[in-house]
Backbone and ligand atoms as CSV (ligand in chain L), in Angstrom:
chain,resi,resn,atom,element,x,y,z
A,1,MET,N,N,123.939,89.558,93.223
A,1,MET,CA,C,124.479,90.329,94.372
A,1,MET,C,C,123.867,89.822,95.667
A,2,THR,N,N,124.662,89.781,96.678
A,2,THR,CA,C,124.185,89.275,97.964
A,2,THR,C,C,123.516,90.398,98.761
A,3,THR,N,N,122.613,90.008,99.636
A,3,THR,CA,C,121.970,90.962,100.540
A,3,THR,C,C,122.749,91.015,101.838
A,4,CYS,N,N,122.939,92.221,102.329
A,4,CYS,CA,C,123.660,92.422,103.583
A,4,CYS,C,C,122.877,91.834,104.754
A,5,SER,N,N,123.572,91.530,105.853
A,5,SER,CA,C,122.896,90.998,107.039
A,5,SER,C,C,121.880,91.986,107.623
A,6,CYS,N,N,121.976,93.269,107.259
A,6,CYS,CA,C,121.013,94.255,107.760
A,6,CYS,C,C,119.749,94.243,106.915
A,7,GLY,N,N,119.701,93.509,105.805
A,7,GLY,CA,C,118.507,93.407,104.981
A,7,GLY,C,C,118.517,94.285,103.761
A,8,GLU,N,N,119.470,95.187,103.655
A,8,GLU,CA,C,119.568,96.110,102.509
A,8,GLU,C,C,120.217,95.393,101.340
A,9,ALA,N,N,119.566,95.390,100.178
A,9,ALA,CA,C,120.084,94.685,99.012
A,9,ALA,C,C,121.110,95.505,98.236
A,10,GLU,N,N,120.944,96.822,98.202
A,10,GLU,CA,C,121.887,97.682,97.490
A,10,GLU,C,C,123.204,97.773,98.256
A,11,ALA,N,N,124.312,97.888,97.497
A,11,ALA,CA,C,125.614,98.068,98.140
A,11,ALA,C,C,125.628,99.352,98.960
A,12,HIS,N,N,126.128,99.267,100.162
A,12,HIS,CA,C,126.174,100.451,101.023
A,12,HIS,C,C,127.369,100.341,101.962
A,13,ILE,N,N,127.746,101.456,102.534
A,13,ILE,CA,C,128.908,101.492,103.435
A,13,ILE,C,C,128.539,100.826,104.758
A,14,ILE,N,N,129.374,99.856,105.176
A,14,ILE,CA,C,129.093,99.180,106.436
A,14,ILE,C,C,130.079,99.606,107.524
A,15,ALA,N,N,131.192,100.237,107.160
A,15,ALA,CA,C,132.134,100.703,108.172
A,15,ALA,C,C,133.026,101.789,107.587
A,16,LYS,N,N,133.386,102.734,108.424
A,16,LYS,CA,C,134.343,103.783,108.022
A,16,LYS,C,C,135.490,103.731,109.008
A,17,ARG,N,N,136.705,103.778,108.472
A,17,ARG,CA,C,137.889,103.769,109.335
A,17,ARG,C,C,138.856,104.834,108.820
A,18,LYS,N,N,139.791,105.205,109.669
A,18,LYS,CA,C,140.821,106.161,109.279
A,18,LYS,C,C,142.168,105.496,109.465
A,19,THR,N,N,143.041,105.680,108.467
A,19,THR,CA,C,144.366,105.075,108.552
A,19,THR,C,C,145.255,105.870,109.503
A,20,PHE,N,N,146.417,105.287,109.803
A,20,PHE,CA,C,147.371,105.950,110.698
A,20,PHE,C,C,147.768,107.320,110.162
A,21,ASP,N,N,147.856,107.434,108.826
A,21,ASP,CA,C,148.218,108.725,108.231
A,21,ASP,C,C,146.995,109.538,107.813
A,22,GLY,N,N,145.829,109.220,108.371
A,22,GLY,CA,C,144.683,110.110,108.283
A,22,GLY,C,C,143.812,109.991,107.044
A,23,LYS,N,N,143.972,108.916,106.256
A,23,LYS,CA,C,143.110,108.719,105.081
A,23,LYS,C,C,141.858,107.940,105.481
A,24,HIS,N,N,140.734,108.325,104.885
A,24,HIS,CA,C,139.483,107.653,105.181
A,24,HIS,C,C,139.331,106.414,104.316
A,25,ILE,N,N,138.905,105.318,104.920
A,25,ILE,CA,C,138.677,104.054,104.225
A,25,ILE,C,C,137.226,103.650,104.488
A,26,HIS,N,N,136.508,103.389,103.391
A,26,HIS,CA,C,135.115,102.957,103.531
A,26,HIS,C,C,134.980,101.509,103.087
A,27,PHE,N,N,134.355,100.725,103.945
A,27,PHE,CA,C,134.095,99.313,103.650
A,27,PHE,C,C,132.636,99.182,103.212
A,28,TRP,N,N,132.412,98.486,102.097
A,28,TRP,CA,C,131.075,98.343,101.512
A,28,TRP,C,C,130.524,96.944,101.726
A,29,SER,N,N,129.195,96.862,101.700
A,29,SER,CA,C,128.522,95.585,101.967
A,29,SER,C,C,128.787,94.525,100.902
A,30,ASP,N,N,129.246,94.948,99.721
A,30,ASP,CA,C,129.532,93.970,98.662
A,30,ASP,C,C,130.999,93.565,98.634
A,31,GLY,N,N,131.768,93.957,99.661
A,31,GLY,CA,C,133.167,93.572,99.719
A,31,GLY,C,C,134.109,94.618,99.159
A,32,ASP,N,N,133.552,95.633,98.513
A,32,ASP,CA,C,134.393,96.680,97.956
A,32,ASP,C,C,134.981,97.517,99.105
A,33,VAL,N,N,136.130,98.098,98.848
A,33,VAL,CA,C,136.755,99.009,99.810
A,33,VAL,C,C,137.196,100.226,99.017
A,34,THR,N,N,136.803,101.418,99.468
A,34,THR,CA,C,137.117,102.631,98.725
A,34,THR,C,C,137.686,103.685,99.655
A,35,GLN,N,N,138.166,104.741,99.036
A,35,GLN,CA,C,138.517,105.937,99.783
A,35,GLN,C,C,137.227,106.761,99.945
A,36,ILE,N,N,137.363,107.918,100.556
A,36,ILE,CA,C,136.224,108.802,100.756
A,36,ILE,C,C,135.610,109.160,99.389
A,37,LEU,N,N,134.291,109.377,99.355
A,37,LEU,CA,C,133.522,109.677,98.147
A,37,LEU,C,C,133.499,108.533,97.148
A,38,GLY,N,N,133.840,107.333,97.618
A,38,GLY,CA,C,133.744,106.158,96.760
A,38,GLY,C,C,134.871,105.985,95.773
A,39,TYR,N,N,135.928,106.798,95.914
A,39,TYR,CA,C,137.071,106.642,95.005
A,39,TYR,C,C,137.726,105.286,95.197
A,40,ASN,N,N,138.038,104.627,94.090
A,40,ASN,CA,C,138.696,103.322,94.158
A,40,ASN,C,C,140.086,103.441,94.732
A,41,ILE,N,N,140.533,102.378,95.363
A,41,ILE,CA,C,141.920,102.296,95.825
A,41,ILE,C,C,142.715,101.635,94.711
A,42,LYS,N,N,143.685,102.372,94.195
A,42,LYS,CA,C,144.463,101.921,93.048
A,42,LYS,C,C,145.076,100.540,93.320
A,43,GLY,N,N,144.990,99.665,92.336
A,43,GLY,CA,C,145.611,98.360,92.483
A,43,GLY,C,C,144.686,97.287,93.022
A,44,LEU,N,N,143.477,97.688,93.424
A,44,LEU,CA,C,142.502,96.698,93.883
A,44,LEU,C,C,141.491,96.504,92.764
A,45,GLY,N,N,141.434,95.317,92.221
A,45,GLY,CA,C,140.493,95.060,91.139
A,45,GLY,C,C,139.100,94.818,91.666
A,46,GLN,N,N,138.145,94.726,90.746
A,46,GLN,CA,C,136.766,94.406,91.105
A,46,GLN,C,C,136.547,92.892,90.954
A,47,PRO,N,N,135.932,92.258,91.948
A,47,PRO,CA,C,135.654,90.831,91.842
A,47,PRO,C,C,134.579,90.569,90.788
A,48,ARG,N,N,134.697,89.479,90.075
A,48,ARG,CA,C,133.713,89.166,89.033
A,48,ARG,C,C,132.872,87.937,89.359
A,49,THR,N,N,133.231,87.216,90.421
A,49,THR,CA,C,132.499,85.995,90.757
A,49,THR,C,C,131.957,86.090,92.168
A,50,ALA,N,N,130.971,85.233,92.456
A,50,ALA,CA,C,130.401,85.182,93.822
A,50,ALA,C,C,131.492,84.856,94.834
A,51,GLU,N,N,132.418,83.939,94.446
A,51,GLU,CA,C,133.502,83.584,95.349
A,51,GLU,C,C,134.397,84.792,95.609
A,52,GLY,N,N,134.592,85.598,94.561
A,52,GLY,CA,C,135.404,86.791,94.715
A,52,GLY,C,C,134.793,87.786,95.700
A,53,PHE,N,N,133.483,87.980,95.600
A,53,PHE,CA,C,132.803,88.865,96.532
A,53,PHE,C,C,132.918,88.354,97.961
A,54,THR,N,N,132.711,87.038,98.123
A,54,THR,CA,C,132.790,86.443,99.456
A,54,THR,C,C,134.184,86.601,100.037
A,55,ALA,N,N,135.191,86.370,99.205
A,55,ALA,CA,C,136.580,86.501,99.667
A,55,ALA,C,C,136.878,87.951,100.044
A,56,ASN,N,N,136.375,88.896,99.240
A,56,ASN,CA,C,136.635,90.307,99.532
A,56,ASN,C,C,135.973,90.743,100.845
A,57,LEU,N,N,134.782,90.207,101.112
A,57,LEU,CA,C,134.112,90.533,102.386
A,57,LEU,C,C,134.914,89.982,103.560
A,58,ALA,N,N,135.408,88.743,103.418
A,58,ALA,CA,C,136.219,88.141,104.490
A,58,ALA,C,C,137.497,88.954,104.690
A,59,ALA,N,N,138.082,89.414,103.589
A,59,ALA,CA,C,139.292,90.229,103.670
A,59,ALA,C,C,138.995,91.544,104.388
A,60,SER,N,N,137.870,92.170,104.073
A,60,SER,CA,C,137.497,93.416,104.735
A,60,SER,C,C,137.356,93.212,106.237
A,61,GLU,N,N,136.666,92.149,106.628
A,61,GLU,CA,C,136.462,91.886,108.051
A,61,GLU,C,C,137.780,91.649,108.750
A,62,ALA,N,N,138.721,91.027,108.028
A,62,ALA,CA,C,140.011,90.702,108.636
A,62,ALA,C,C,140.846,91.958,108.898
A,63,ILE,N,N,140.783,92.925,108.019
A,63,ILE,CA,C,141.675,94.069,108.201
A,63,ILE,C,C,140.993,95.254,108.914
A,64,MET,N,N,139.660,95.241,108.956
A,64,MET,CA,C,138.914,96.353,109.542
A,64,MET,C,C,139.412,96.778,110.935
A,65,PRO,N,N,139.661,95.820,111.843
A,65,PRO,CA,C,140.079,96.235,113.192
A,65,PRO,C,C,141.451,96.912,113.236
A,66,ASN,N,N,142.259,96.707,112.194
A,66,ASN,CA,C,143.650,97.161,112.249
A,66,ASN,C,C,143.951,98.377,111.367
A,67,VAL,N,N,142.934,98.925,110.717
A,67,VAL,CA,C,143.181,100.036,109.781
A,67,VAL,C,C,143.907,101.194,110.453
A,68,ALA,N,N,143.548,101.499,111.693
A,68,ALA,CA,C,144.160,102.659,112.365
A,68,ALA,C,C,145.647,102.448,112.627
A,69,LEU,N,N,146.091,101.196,112.587
A,69,LEU,CA,C,147.510,100.891,112.823
A,69,LEU,C,C,148.340,101.018,111.560
A,70,TYR,N,N,147.666,101.047,110.395
A,70,TYR,CA,C,148.355,101.011,109.115
A,70,TYR,C,C,148.313,102.367,108.424
A,71,THR,N,N,149.370,102.646,107.672
A,71,THR,CA,C,149.292,103.782,106.752
A,71,THR,C,C,148.406,103.375,105.561
A,72,PHE,N,N,148.052,104.357,104.734
A,72,PHE,CA,C,147.225,104.056,103.564
A,72,PHE,C,C,147.890,103.000,102.667
A,73,ASP,N,N,149.183,103.125,102.428
A,73,ASP,CA,C,149.889,102.153,101.599
A,73,ASP,C,C,149.843,100.760,102.231
A,74,GLU,N,N,149.949,100.725,103.553
A,74,GLU,CA,C,149.886,99.428,104.235
A,74,GLU,C,C,148.482,98.823,104.174
A,75,VAL,N,N,147.462,99.658,104.210
A,75,VAL,CA,C,146.099,99.168,104.070
A,75,VAL,C,C,145.924,98.515,102.694
A,76,ARG,N,N,146.466,99.181,101.669
A,76,ARG,CA,C,146.375,98.608,100.323
A,76,ARG,C,C,147.089,97.250,100.267
A,77,THR,N,N,148.285,97.189,100.849
A,77,THR,CA,C,149.030,95.925,100.894
A,77,THR,C,C,148.235,94.877,101.667
A,78,ALA,N,N,147.670,95.277,102.794
A,78,ALA,CA,C,146.900,94.346,103.630
A,78,ALA,C,C,145.695,93.806,102.881
A,79,LEU,N,N,145.007,94.683,102.145
A,79,LEU,CA,C,143.814,94.251,101.409
A,79,LEU,C,C,144.170,93.273,100.317
A,80,LYS,N,N,145.226,93.595,99.568
A,80,LYS,CA,C,145.644,92.683,98.491
A,80,LYS,C,C,145.971,91.312,99.056
A,81,GLN,N,N,146.763,91.302,100.144
A,81,GLN,CA,C,147.173,90.054,100.747
A,81,GLN,C,C,145.964,89.309,101.329
A,82,ALA,N,N,145.079,90.034,101.996
A,82,ALA,CA,C,143.907,89.415,102.627
A,82,ALA,C,C,142.986,88.800,101.578
A,83,ARG,N,N,142.800,89.498,100.459
A,83,ARG,CA,C,141.932,88.964,99.397
A,83,ARG,C,C,142.528,87.710,98.796
A,84,LYS,N,N,143.850,87.733,98.598
A,84,LYS,CA,C,144.529,86.561,98.040
A,84,LYS,C,C,144.387,85.359,98.982
A,85,LEU,N,N,144.661,85.587,100.264
A,85,LEU,CA,C,144.570,84.506,101.239
A,85,LEU,C,C,143.130,84.012,101.377
A,86,ALA,N,N,142.170,84.935,101.380
A,86,ALA,CA,C,140.754,84.541,101.513
A,86,ALA,C,C,140.308,83.686,100.337
A,87,ARG,N,N,140.808,84.032,99.127
A,87,ARG,CA,C,140.458,83.214,97.961
A,87,ARG,C,C,141.071,81.826,98.070
A,88,GLN,N,N,142.172,81.714,98.834
A,88,GLN,CA,C,142.797,80.409,99.036
A,88,GLN,C,C,142.139,79.641,100.180
A,89,GLY,N,N,141.131,80.246,100.823
A,89,GLY,CA,C,140.390,79.555,101.856
A,89,GLY,C,C,140.828,79.852,103.282
A,90,VAL,N,N,141.762,80.776,103.450
A,90,VAL,CA,C,142.189,81.167,104.802
A,90,VAL,C,C,141.095,82.079,105.383
A,91,THR,N,N,140.673,81.820,106.609
A,91,THR,CA,C,139.592,82.606,107.214
A,91,THR,C,C,139.897,82.937,108.664
A,92,GLY,N,N,139.044,83.767,109.232
A,92,GLY,CA,C,139.023,84.024,110.670
A,92,GLY,C,C,140.343,84.514,111.224
A,93,GLN,N,N,140.700,83.993,112.387
A,93,GLN,CA,C,141.883,84.452,113.097
A,93,GLN,C,C,143.149,84.194,112.278
A,94,ALA,N,N,143.202,83.083,111.584
A,94,ALA,CA,C,144.388,82.768,110.760
A,94,ALA,C,C,144.581,83.837,109.700
A,95,LEU,N,N,143.498,84.266,109.105
A,95,LEU,CA,C,143.569,85.305,108.075
A,95,LEU,C,C,144.076,86.610,108.677
A,96,ARG,N,N,143.485,87.013,109.819
A,96,ARG,CA,C,143.915,88.253,110.473
A,96,ARG,C,C,145.405,88.221,110.817
A,97,THR,N,N,145.846,87.079,111.370
A,97,THR,CA,C,147.243,86.963,111.791
A,97,THR,C,C,148.193,87.024,110.590
A,98,GLN,N,N,147.872,86.282,109.541
A,98,GLN,CA,C,148.763,86.225,108.376
A,98,GLN,C,C,148.836,87.572,107.672
A,99,VAL,N,N,147.723,88.295,107.638
A,99,VAL,CA,C,147.733,89.621,107.007
A,99,VAL,C,C,148.582,90.584,107.811
A,100,ARG,N,N,148.419,90.565,109.122
A,100,ARG,CA,C,149.190,91.463,109.970
A,100,ARG,C,C,150.683,91.199,109.803
A,101,GLU,N,N,151.047,89.920,109.779
A,101,GLU,CA,C,152.451,89.554,109.612
A,101,GLU,C,C,152.983,90.025,108.252
A,102,ALA,N,N,152.164,89.898,107.220
A,102,ALA,CA,C,152.590,90.291,105.882
A,102,ALA,C,C,152.836,91.800,105.803
A,103,VAL,N,N,152.020,92.560,106.511
A,103,VAL,CA,C,152.146,94.022,106.445
A,103,VAL,C,C,153.303,94.517,107.302
A,104,LEU,N,N,153.437,93.959,108.504
A,104,LEU,CA,C,154.396,94.493,109.462
A,104,LEU,C,C,155.798,93.900,109.326
A,105,SER,N,N,155.953,92.875,108.488
A,105,SER,CA,C,157.275,92.278,108.353
A,105,SER,C,C,158.107,93.030,107.322
L,1,ZN,ZN,ZN,123.926,96.415,105.696
């Protein structure tokens, strides 16, 4: 398991956001994304490799700024798409743009 940039080794919440339809989304330091109280978001699997964790963290960073614009269902779609793209090596602004287009189209 990787250590967060804040120095904490245990997985912990690094950001909380609310969707357009009022659902709470918690982003974790290990790349996981959950609903309130740590409930899993249906359809999002758990990464099993270091690359998977890294891709999930990149995906979280990419969608974090836009959560308030999306409904809960759109957040799930955005996360799935972002994780897939991140595993393919898409990063940064390109990742953010492609995810937004995938959700809003
Ligand atoms: Zn941290």
